[in-house]
Structures are given as C-alpha cells and as structure tokens.
N, CA, C and O of each residue as an XYZ file, in Angstrom:
576
protein
N      11.991     29.735     36.453
C      12.437     29.235     37.737
C      13.442     28.110     37.494
O      13.101     27.081     36.910
N      14.643     28.304     37.931
C      15.678     27.294     37.757
C      15.686     26.367     38.958
O      15.726     26.821     40.102
N      15.647     25.074     38.701
C      15.779     24.094     39.771
C      17.024     23.263     39.495
O      17.372     22.988     38.346
N      17.665     22.882     40.551
C      18.856     22.042     40.453
C      18.453     20.613     40.761
O      17.412     20.366     41.369
N      19.274     19.689     40.342
C      19.008     18.275     40.578
C      19.092     17.966     42.072
O      20.066     18.319     42.736
N      18.072     17.310     42.582
C      18.043     16.890     43.971
C      18.555     15.465     44.053
O      18.011     14.571     43.404
N      19.582     15.246     44.833
C      20.124     13.920     45.100
C      19.603     13.489     46.463
O      19.638     14.267     47.416
N      19.125     12.264     46.559
C      18.545     11.785     47.808
C      19.309     10.563     48.288
O      19.638      9.670     47.507
N      19.584     10.539     49.576
C      20.328      9.435     50.173
C      19.672      9.023     51.484
O      19.189      9.864     52.242
N      19.662      7.716     51.743
C      19.213      7.214     53.038
C      20.398      6.786     53.910
O      20.223      6.125     54.933
N      21.593      7.172     53.491
C      22.796      6.876     54.260
C      22.938      7.936     55.351
O      23.153      9.111     55.051
N      22.820      7.533     56.596
C      22.910      8.485     57.707
C      24.249      9.204     57.754
O      24.332     10.320     58.266
N      25.293      8.584     57.231
C      26.608      9.231     57.219
C      26.612     10.472     56.330
O      27.452     11.355     56.503
N      25.676     10.547     55.378
C      25.592     11.709     54.489
C      24.864     12.887     55.126
O      24.986     14.015     54.647
N      24.112     12.649     56.192
C      23.323     13.720     56.795
C      24.208     14.826     57.354
O      25.225     14.564     57.995
N      23.806     16.051     57.103
C      24.440     17.205     57.743
C      23.677     17.417     59.047
O      22.733     18.204     59.116
N      24.107     16.704     60.064
C      23.370     16.652     61.323
C      23.135     18.048     61.912
O      22.066     18.312     62.462
N      24.103     18.923     61.803
C      23.935     20.273     62.359
C      22.835     21.028     61.625
O      22.038     21.724     62.254
N      22.782     20.899     60.306
C      21.734     21.552     59.517
C      20.366     21.042     59.930
O      19.451     21.828     60.179
N      20.228     19.729     60.001
C      18.934     19.126     60.343
C      18.539     19.500     61.764
O      17.406     19.919     62.002
N      19.454     19.354     62.704
C      19.140     19.659     64.099
C      18.776     21.131     64.282
O      17.796     21.454     64.954
N      19.552     22.001     63.695
C      19.283     23.440     63.835
C      17.913     23.784     63.281
O      17.147     24.502     63.924
N      17.596     23.282     62.095
C      16.301     23.599     61.513
C      15.168     23.061     62.389
O      14.246     23.801     62.733
N      15.233     21.789     62.746
C      14.156     21.194     63.532
C      14.002     21.866     64.892
O      12.884     22.184     65.296
N      15.098     22.085     65.598
C      15.014     22.578     66.973
C      14.768     24.075     67.062
O      14.378     24.575     68.118
N      14.990     24.799     65.968
C      14.792     26.249     66.007
C      13.651     26.750     65.131
O      13.081     27.805     65.407
N      13.309     26.007     64.077
C      12.360     26.530     63.095
C      11.020     25.795     63.028
O      10.119     26.238     62.316
N      10.871     24.698     63.742
C       9.613     23.951     63.667
C       8.881     24.020     65.003
O       9.500     24.073     66.066
N       7.563     24.019     64.929
C       6.758     24.036     66.151
C       6.864     22.712     66.898
O       6.836     22.686     68.128
N       6.987     21.605     66.150
C       6.932     20.285     66.789
C       8.235     19.864     67.460
O       8.217     18.994     68.331
N       9.353     20.451     67.083
C      10.629     20.024     67.683
C      11.407     21.184     68.301
O      12.574     21.021     68.656
N      10.786     22.336     68.432
C      11.465     23.506     68.990
C      12.003     23.175     70.376
O      11.282     22.682     71.243
N      13.272     23.456     70.559
C      13.904     23.215     71.843
C      14.315     21.783     72.109
O      14.731     21.463     73.223
N      14.211     20.911     71.117
C      14.599     19.513     71.316
C      16.078     19.434     71.701
O      16.925     20.011     71.019
N      16.390     18.729     72.778
C      17.807     18.555     73.127
C      18.555     17.789     72.031
O      17.984     16.917     71.375
N      19.807     18.116     71.842
C      20.610     17.484     70.795
C      20.682     15.971     70.986
O      20.616     15.222     70.012
N      20.814     15.524     72.211
C      20.916     14.089     72.490
C      19.622     13.370     72.091
O      19.668     12.246     71.591
N      18.492     13.999     72.306
C      17.204     13.428     71.899
C      17.146     13.313     70.383
O      16.732     12.286     69.846
N      17.560     14.367     69.699
C      17.600     14.360     68.230
C      18.485     13.230     67.714
O      18.088     12.507     66.800
N      19.661     13.069     68.279
C      20.593     12.036     67.821
C      20.027     10.634     68.059
O      20.217      9.750     67.224
N      19.339     10.415     69.176
C      18.686      9.120     69.431
C      17.581      8.876     68.423
O      17.413      7.759     67.935
N      16.823      9.927     68.110
C      15.722      9.788     67.143
C      16.257      9.396     65.769
O      15.702      8.511     65.118
N      17.314     10.040     65.331
C      17.908      9.713     64.028
C      18.469      8.298     64.037
O      18.297      7.553     63.072
N      19.140      7.926     65.121
C      19.748      6.596     65.208
C      18.699      5.490     65.099
O      18.984      4.425     64.553
N      17.489      5.728     65.611
C      16.464      4.703     65.606
C      15.470      4.799     64.466
O      14.414      4.167     64.507
N      15.796      5.581     63.452
C      14.853      5.830     62.367
C      15.486      5.618     61.005
O      16.708      5.568     60.860
N      14.623      5.495     60.016
C      15.029      5.490     58.612
C      14.990      6.945     58.159
O      13.929      7.569     58.173
N      16.128      7.486     57.762
C      16.229      8.902     57.426
C      16.640      9.091     55.975
O      17.380      8.286     55.409
N      16.142     10.175     55.385
C      16.464     10.538     54.009
C      16.899     11.986     53.979
O      16.233     12.859     54.536
N      18.013     12.236     53.329
C      18.458     13.606     53.118
C      18.365     13.952     51.653
O      18.639     13.119     50.789
N      17.976     15.192     51.371
C      17.940     15.697     50.007
C      19.045     16.726     49.843
O      19.191     17.623     50.674
N      19.826     16.599     48.771
C      21.018     17.417     48.588
C      21.032     18.076     47.213
O      20.664     17.465     46.210
N      21.456     19.312     47.188
C      21.666     20.035     45.941
C      23.099     20.531     45.958
O      23.515     21.261     46.857
N      23.845     20.117     44.942
C      25.256     20.499     44.824
C      26.005     20.245     46.132
O      26.829     21.055     46.554
N      25.705     19.100     46.772
C      26.405     18.685     47.979
C      25.899     19.286     49.268
O      26.390     18.922     50.336
N      24.940     20.188     49.218
C      24.408     20.828     50.425
C      23.058     20.222     50.768
O      22.195     20.083     49.900
N      22.874     19.858     52.039
C      21.591     19.303     52.440
C      20.543     20.407     52.504
O      20.735     21.434     53.155
N      19.414     20.169     51.802
C      18.326     21.149     51.747
C      16.990     20.544     52.158
O      16.003     21.268     52.288
N      16.940     19.218     52.367
C      15.688     18.557     52.706
C      15.966     17.357     53.608
O      17.076     16.827     53.657
N      14.916     16.952     54.317
C      15.051     15.849     55.268
C      13.691     15.199     55.486
O      12.661     15.873     55.450
N      13.689     13.906     55.709
C      12.496     13.164     56.117
C      12.949     12.011     56.997
O      14.001     11.413     56.773
N      12.130     11.707     58.008
C      12.451     10.629     58.936
C      11.229      9.745     59.091
O      10.103     10.231     59.188
N      11.465      8.430     59.113
C      10.384      7.478     59.336
C      10.732      6.568     60.497
O      11.828      6.015     60.575
N       9.780      6.429     61.386
C       9.886      5.483     62.478
C       9.114      4.260     61.996
O       7.917      4.345     61.720
N       9.800      3.124     61.895
C       9.156      1.967     61.282
C       9.674      0.652     61.851
O      10.805      0.554     62.328
N       8.813     -0.350     61.785
C       9.252     -1.700     62.111
C       9.758     -2.410     60.863
O      10.273     -3.526     60.938
N       9.605     -1.746     59.699
C      10.082     -2.314     58.447
C       9.256     -3.466     57.919
O       9.636     -4.111     56.942
N       8.115     -3.732     58.566
C       7.291     -4.860     58.147
C       5.817     -4.493     57.995
O       5.163     -4.928     57.047
N       5.289     -3.688     58.932
C       3.849     -3.423     58.916
C       3.471     -1.950     59.019
O       2.398     -1.563     58.557
N       4.325     -1.121     59.612
C       3.907      0.232     59.982
C       5.068      1.217     59.892
O       6.225      0.862     60.120
N       4.734      2.464     59.556
C       5.714      3.551     59.600
C       5.002      4.849     59.948
O       3.844      5.061     59.590
N       5.712      5.696     60.643
C       5.255      7.043     60.962
C       6.232      8.011     60.306
O       7.419      8.022     60.635
N       5.737      8.813     59.391
C       6.552      9.802     58.680
C       6.554     11.092     59.488
O       5.500     11.591     59.881
N       7.744     11.625     59.731
C       7.839     12.841     60.543
C       9.079     13.649     60.167
O       9.912     13.217     59.371
N       9.172     14.824     60.759
C      10.337     15.702     60.605
C      10.675     16.018     59.156
O      11.845     16.177     58.809
N       9.654     16.109     58.309
C       9.876     16.406     56.895
C      10.030     17.909     56.729
O       9.215     18.685     57.228
N      11.082     18.313     56.023
C      11.221     19.725     55.690
C      12.080     19.917     54.457
O      12.909     19.079     54.104
N      11.853     21.048     53.818
C      12.725     21.585     52.779
C      13.102     22.976     53.280
O      12.230     23.739     53.695
N      14.375     23.311     53.245
C      14.796     24.629     53.710
C      14.045     25.720     52.949
O      13.783     25.569     51.756
N      13.695     26.814     53.622
C      12.866     27.857     53.004
C      13.340     28.349     51.639
O      12.511     28.565     50.755
N      14.622     28.530     51.440
C      15.127     29.037     50.154
C      14.926     28.064     49.002
O      15.092     28.441     47.842
N      14.572     26.819     49.301
C      14.445     25.786     48.271
C      13.003     25.322     48.079
O      12.754     24.390     47.314
N      12.071     25.945     48.747
C      10.668     25.541     48.644
C      10.046     26.028     47.341
O      10.520     26.979     46.720
N       8.975     25.355     46.946
C       8.237     25.752     45.748
C       8.884     25.302     44.451
O       8.527     25.790     43.379
N       9.824     24.384     44.534
C      10.544     23.911     43.349
C      10.320     22.421     43.097
O      10.965     21.835     42.228
N       9.419     21.812     43.846
C       9.111     20.403     43.661
C      10.016     19.451     44.431
O       9.916     18.236     44.259
N      10.890     19.974     45.267
C      11.826     19.101     45.985
C      11.122     18.213     47.013
O      11.510     17.059     47.189
N      10.100     18.727     47.689
C       9.374     17.902     48.664
C       8.705     16.725     47.963
O       8.720     15.603     48.470
N       8.125     16.984     46.807
C       7.471     15.914     46.052
C       8.489     14.862     45.607
O       8.220     13.664     45.687
N       9.641     15.303     45.145
C      10.687     14.348     44.725
C      11.179     13.530     45.909
O      11.405     12.325     45.797
N      11.342     14.200     47.044
C      11.777     13.493     48.252
C      10.751     12.431     48.636
O      11.121     11.298     48.946
N       9.472     12.785     48.618
C       8.424     11.825     48.986
C       8.367     10.657     48.003
O       8.202      9.515     48.430
N       8.497     10.906     46.714
C       8.510      9.816     45.728
C       9.641      8.843     46.030
O       9.452      7.627     45.976
N      10.807      9.373     46.344
C      11.962      8.535     46.664
C      11.713      7.743     47.952
O      11.968      6.540     48.012
N      11.217      8.431     48.972
C      10.947      7.780     50.257
C       9.999      6.602     50.064
O      10.275      5.499     50.536
N       8.874      6.832     49.366
C       7.869      5.788     49.240
C       8.271      4.682     48.272
O       7.631      3.631     48.242
N       9.308      4.898     47.490
C       9.845      3.850     46.623
C      10.893      3.003     47.342
O      11.362      2.003     46.796
N      11.258      3.392     48.549
C      12.293      2.682     49.302
C      11.885      1.226     49.531
O      10.769      0.964     49.979
N      12.769      0.284     49.233
C      12.450     -1.133     49.435
C      12.014     -1.460     50.864
O      11.180     -2.343     51.063
N      12.556     -0.769     51.848
C      12.219     -1.077     53.237
C      10.826     -0.598     53.633
O      10.360     -0.896     54.732
N      10.154      0.146     52.742
C       8.799      0.616     53.038
C       7.738     -0.059     52.177
O       6.563      0.301     52.237
N       8.149     -1.026     51.385
C       7.192     -1.730     50.528
C       6.413     -2.756     51.345
O       6.977     -3.428     52.208
N       5.131     -2.873     51.071
C       4.302     -3.875     51.711
C       3.829     -3.524     53.109
O       3.264     -4.373     53.798
N       4.050     -2.286     53.545
C       3.574     -1.896     54.874
C       2.051     -1.775     54.861
O       1.459     -1.355     53.866
N       1.445     -2.136     55.942
C      -0.013     -2.020     56.053
C      -0.449     -0.568     56.223
O      -1.498     -0.172     55.715
N       0.348      0.225     56.931
C      -0.067      1.601     57.215
C       1.147      2.508     57.371
O       2.133      2.149     58.015
N       1.054      3.680     56.776
C       2.008      4.772     57.000
C       1.170      5.972     57.412
O       0.219      6.333     56.719
N       1.511      6.586     58.522
C       0.763      7.737     59.017
C       1.688      8.946     59.144
O       2.913      8.822     59.164
N       1.066     10.107     59.228
C       1.799     11.341     59.478
C       0.855     12.337     60.111
O      -0.361     12.149     60.115
N       1.426     13.395     60.643
C       0.657     14.509     61.194
C       1.177     15.767     60.524
O       2.385     15.995     60.470
N       0.259     16.591     60.009
C       0.654     17.860     59.397
C      -0.413     18.905     59.671
O      -1.605     18.599     59.714
N       0.024     20.127     59.855
C      -0.941     21.210     60.068
C      -1.304     21.894     58.761
O      -2.441     22.332     58.583
N      -0.345     21.989     57.843
C      -0.600     22.805     56.652
C       0.031     22.293     55.363
O       0.087     23.029     54.378
N       0.501     21.060     55.344
C       1.172     20.551     54.139
C       0.417     19.377     53.518
O       1.030     18.509     52.896
N      -0.872     19.342     53.676
C      -1.674     18.257     53.099
C      -1.424     18.134     51.592
O      -1.387     17.028     51.053
N      -1.255     19.258     50.928
C      -1.029     19.271     49.474
C       0.256     18.552     49.074
O       0.382     18.093     47.939
N       1.198     18.452     49.991
C       2.455     17.746     49.708
C       2.228     16.232     49.723
O       2.830     15.509     48.930
N       1.374     15.758     50.608
C       1.214     14.329     50.837
C       0.055     13.692     50.065
O       0.114     12.507     49.737
N      -0.976     14.448     49.779
C      -2.131     13.890     49.061
C      -1.771     13.261     47.716
O      -2.314     12.204     47.395
N      -0.872     13.863     46.901
C      -0.512     13.217     45.630
C       0.172     11.857     45.796
O       0.297     11.101     44.833
N       0.611     11.548     47.015
C       1.279     10.276     47.284
C       0.331      9.276     47.941
O       0.758      8.239     48.448
N      -0.974      9.608     47.926
C      -1.973      8.674     48.415
C      -2.489      8.924     49.819
O      -3.391      8.218     50.269
N      -1.952      9.893     50.516
C      -2.422     10.156     51.873
C      -3.803     10.793     51.839
O      -4.099     11.631     50.988
N      -4.639     10.377     52.783
C      -5.983     10.919     52.950
C      -6.202     11.183     54.435
O      -5.383     10.807     55.273
N      -7.311     11.831     54.745
C      -7.690     11.978     56.146
C      -7.954     10.605     56.738
O      -8.134      9.636     56.001
N      -7.979     10.514     58.037
C      -8.220      9.242     58.709
C      -9.611      8.716     58.380
O     -10.595      9.448     58.495
N      -9.698      7.469     57.976
C     -10.986      6.848     57.667
C     -11.819      6.684     58.935
O     -13.043      6.804     58.900
N     -11.161      6.412     60.034
C     -11.853      6.189     61.312
C     -11.129      6.953     62.426
O     -10.493      6.335     63.280
N     -11.215      8.265     62.427
C     -10.459      9.034     63.428
C     -10.853      8.703     64.861
O     -10.054      8.885     65.779
N     -12.088      8.214     65.063
C     -12.538      7.883     66.410
C     -11.752      6.713     67.003
O     -11.797      6.493     68.214
N     -11.040      5.966     66.175
C     -10.245      4.839     66.668
C      -8.864      5.261     67.160
O      -8.220      4.531     67.914
N      -8.418      6.418     66.742
C      -7.073      6.868     67.078
C      -7.061      7.595     68.410
O      -7.971      8.356     68.737
N      -6.015      7.342     69.162
C      -5.798      8.022     70.433
C      -4.347      8.459     70.468
O      -3.519      7.979     69.694
N      -4.055      9.359     71.358
C      -2.672      9.779     71.510
C      -2.376     10.122     72.957
O      -3.266     10.488     73.724
N      -1.137      9.998     73.302
C      -0.600     10.467     74.568
C       0.379     11.552     74.155
O       1.470     11.244     73.675
N       0.018     12.796     74.329
C       0.773     13.910     73.761
C       1.303     14.800     74.868
O       0.543     15.246     75.727
N       2.588     15.059     74.854
C       3.227     15.940     75.824
C       3.928     17.053     75.052
O       5.131     16.957     74.808
N       3.209     18.108     74.659
C       3.800     19.145     73.814
C       4.906     19.943     74.492
O       5.685     20.602     73.803
N       5.001     19.906     75.812
C       6.028     20.673     76.516
C       7.221     19.826     76.970
O       8.007     20.264     77.810
N       7.358     18.628     76.424
C       8.403     17.715     76.875
C       9.805     18.318     76.750
O      10.656     18.062     77.601
N      10.059     19.109     75.712
C      11.401     19.663     75.534
C      11.664     20.847     76.463
O      12.821     21.189     76.708
N      10.625     21.468     76.977
C      10.805     22.558     77.935
C      11.332     22.019     79.256
O      12.072     22.706     79.960
N      10.952     20.793     79.592
C      11.379     20.173     80.839
C      12.809     19.668     80.761
O      13.462     19.488     81.789
N      13.298     19.438     79.555
C      14.633     18.844     79.365
C      15.701     19.813     79.590
O      16.878     19.473     79.470
C-alpha cells in the first residue's frame, strides 16, 4: 500500500472550500443540505485544518474553541479514496499538537462510528453522561 506524504495546514487561505463544502453538505449525515453561507460562517469562526497530498485537499477537521478552556472537534473527514492509509491519525496528531489547543480543560466530539480514530488520541466515553444535555435540531438545514 503506497501512501503519500500528508501536508497539514491551519491556514484558512489554503482550504479548498468547494471540496470541503461539497463533501460535508452532500456526503455526511450531520451536514447534509447545509447552506453555503452557513458553512462559510462556520469556517470563519473556527480553527480549521486541511490535509493535502500533492497539493490536493483530501482531509479536513474543524474545532470550535475559545482557545483557553474548551474545544469541540467536528466536521472531520478524509475523502473516501484516501481512507485506510493513516491520514486521519496524522491529521489528529497535528491538530492536538497545535499551540492554540494546549492547556484546554476539555475537548469533546460526537461520532457514530469512528471511535477507533479518536481513542488513540486519548478520547474516551463520557465519564458522566448524565451531566450532558443538548438542544438538537437535526432538520435545521431543511428549513433553510
């Protein structure tokens, strides 16, 4: 199995916005149908990382953070043709080494089937799930 070098950048100017938007809004359950303007606001207000192979964006991760105490990791993906090559793990190592994420009290995420990607980076199930609550509107993009 040949793998190419993954280059990772947190410079938003490097993001292939069309690639990221198309994948998220068409291929994911959590962002399907997201309006483009909503996506652009989300990126503008977040810490974003792009993963690139030979200049083409193949991976993405976004964190919503105050940069001091808390972050929410979301919108993580590796394009299907590039999966199974360790790129998600490399992206996560880079993300968690970011100076702006050091010293945070808590980083959370939600995943349905990628626990194996995050567990090697220290993620576990919620210690006290009874303390967590949510206000969830899964059809918000249908109304937009």
